N, C-alpha and C positions, 0 to 999 in steps of 0.2 A: 909258108908253113900250109899246110893242108889237113883238114878233118874229117873223119866221116860220120856217117848217121848211125848210131845203135839203136838199135828196136828196144821198147819203153819195158818189155817182157825182161830182156836180157839182162838191160839195167837194173831192174830191181825194183824200177818205179810202178804203182798202181795206180794208172791213169786209165779214162774210161772204159778201155778194153778189157784191162786187164780185172778193173771191178765185176764186169759182166763177164768175166772167166772164172773169178774164185765163186760167183752165185751158180755159174754150172756145176762147179765141184761140189760145192755145197747139195744142190737139187738132183746132181747124180746118186749121191751117197744117202742122201733121204729117201728119193723114191725107193730105191732097194732094202731099205729100212723096213719103209712103210709098206711096200706090197709083198715082204715075207722072206723076200730073195737072201737077204740078209739077218739070222737070229742074233738075239742077247748073247754076247761073248764070241761072236763071229770075228776075227780079227779082218781090219778093212786092207783094202791094197796100200804100200808103202807109199811113203811123198815120192819117192822117185819113179815108183810105176805111175803114180797118177801125172808128174810133171811129165813123162814119156808120154801118159795116154792121151793130156790134154794139148800138149805142146804149148807151156806155161811156165813160168819162173817159180822153183818151190817157195820165194816168199810169198808167192799169191795161194798154193797148197798148200802150205802154213796157214795162211789169214783163214781159209775155209776149214781147216780142219779146227782152227782154234775157237773160231766161233761157234763152229757144231758141240765143242767141248762146253761151252760156256752155257748153251742152250740144253746142255743134259742128252744131246741124243750119242754122244761117244765118249769113250774115256781113253785117255793117251796116257802112256805108260814111257816113261823116258829109256830110252836103248833099246825098248820092246817092240811098240806099234803103237795101231789105235785100233780098240775094239767098239760095237756095238754096246750101248750102254742100257743096262735096264731102266723102263721107263718110270720116273719118279709119280706115284700116287698125288693126286691134286685136291684140295680141297677149298669150297669158295669161300669168300670173302665177305659175300654181300648177304648170306644169310648164314644161320645157324647150323653147320653141316652135320648130319648124323654120321658119327665115323664108324660105329657098326656098321650100318648098313652100307656105305660107301666100300669097304672093303668087303663086305659078302658080295656085292655086287660086282668087283672084279674077279670073285671066284677062290678068295683067297679066306682064311680062316683068322677072325675076330678074336680077343680077349681082352677084360680086364682087368689088372692086377691093383686090389684097393691098398694102398699104404696107409690111410688115414682116414678118419672121418671121426671129428670131435666138436665140442661145443667148448669156445673160449674166449676170454677176454680179449676183446680187438685191438691188435697195434695200429700203432698209428697211420700208417699208409692203406690198410684196410678199413679204420674206420672212415678214413676222407672221405676214401671210394665209395663207399655206401651210405656216406652223410648221416654217420651217427657219431657217438661220444665215443674218445678212444678208451678203449675199458669195458664198453658195452657189449654183452654178449652176442655171440656171433660162430654161423658154422662154419667148420675149416673141413675140406677134403681135400686130398690126394693121391691121384690115380694115374698109372702107368699103360698107357693102352697099344698093345700089339698085333702085329698083321703078323701070319704065319709064324709066331713066335718071337719076333723079333720087333723091341721098342720102337712106334713111331710119335709116341705124342706122350708128354709128361705134362699133366695136367694138375694147377695149383690153383683151387678153389675156394673161396669167400663169400658166405650166403647171409643176406639180412632175414634173421628167422622171422621179424615182423611179416614176410611175406610168403616164406615156405617153412612153417611152423614145424613141419613133420620130415624136413628133408635128412636131418640125423637120425632116423629110423632104416632108411632104404636100403637095400642089397644092391649097391652098384657095379657087382661083379653080374649082374642078370639087365640092368637099365642103366644106360649113361646118365651122369648126374646134369647131363645138359639137355638129354630127352626129358629126363623126370621134371625137369623144371619147364622146360617149355609145355609139355603138356598140362602142369597145374599150374602155371603163373603164368599166361600168357603176357608178352613184353609187345609193349608198342613202340619203343626206342633202342638203339642199338647203336655203340660204338666199339670200331675196331683199332687198335694201333698194331702195328707191325715192326718190327726192330729185328737188325742183326746183331747176334751176341755169340761171348762163349760160354760153355756151360760151367757152372761151378765143378769143383771135382763129385761132389756127390748127385749134382744132378747128372754128369757124364757118367757115372759108374749105374746110376739108375737106367739111363739110355742104352749104354753098354756101346758107348763111342769114346774115341780118344779127346780129352778135354781142349787139345790144340784146335778141334776141329769145328767150326763156325753152325750155328744154331738159326733158326726163325723162331722169334718168338711174336705169339700173338695174343695179344692183352684186349679182354672184350667184357664193356659192361653193358648189363640193360635195365631198362625203366620199366613199369608198369603205373601207368597214372600217374606219371612223374617221380614217383617214387623208386629208388633204385634197389636191384633184385639181387645182384650177384655182379661180382668181379671178377676173373679168370684169367689165368696167364698158363697158354701152351706152349710148350717149348717143343718142338719138331728137329730134328737133325737136317742138318742141311742136303745132306746127302742123299735122304730118303725120302723128301719130303718136299712139295711146294705148295703155295696158295696160290688162287688167281681166281677171274672173276671174267665174266661175258657177261656184257649188260646193251640195253637197248640206247637209241641216240637221247632220250631223252632222261636216263640213266636210270632206269629202274631195269632190275634183273630179268634175262630170258628163263621162262619156265619153260619147263619141258625134261 
């Protein structure tokens, strides 16, 4: 019995050569997006066209497109094709971001819809986070932050009135709650926790998104002199926002 060797690409096996080739496809597409040859919404060459252009297997091309989609560079529509995806805004994890400034720096319109500002008895979870007694008086604020009229963040915040006595009297449609606190109650410790969650029906309604779509939930606490100032839960539609950081080797954030 005789056997014949079959090229790796023809077998669909991704050996070292195939790995290099799928990266070539990714680089080819990425460079054309970055240099402006392909704009947001432009349709990419089909899988068959890329197979012919690079002389590689359909599996290798599919891997390149799949990873680009996972990175948010392209959007794949079953039965239609792949398209250049709009860039998601990115907010930092290493500092308290000024969302209004970030949006305006991108040349977009920022607005804040204040849903609630009240002084109430602290529920168990908020009291524990602020190291207060359950039922002790606290401030509670809920806002929706919008970029070009599209909700990008639902903010649910609890504030220790011993640290920010005038919090409830502010106009947060003009000055973000986070910006007010940073200006008036300098913090010296901060904690960030990020979770992937599904929104509740009410959260989905406020963020104008499907309830089955995933969200990024950033929970932040700050302290001043060892005393908790605020705990806030910031909910972002995963399809519209991303969180990231760049830091130096010593763990300190880059400035600039």
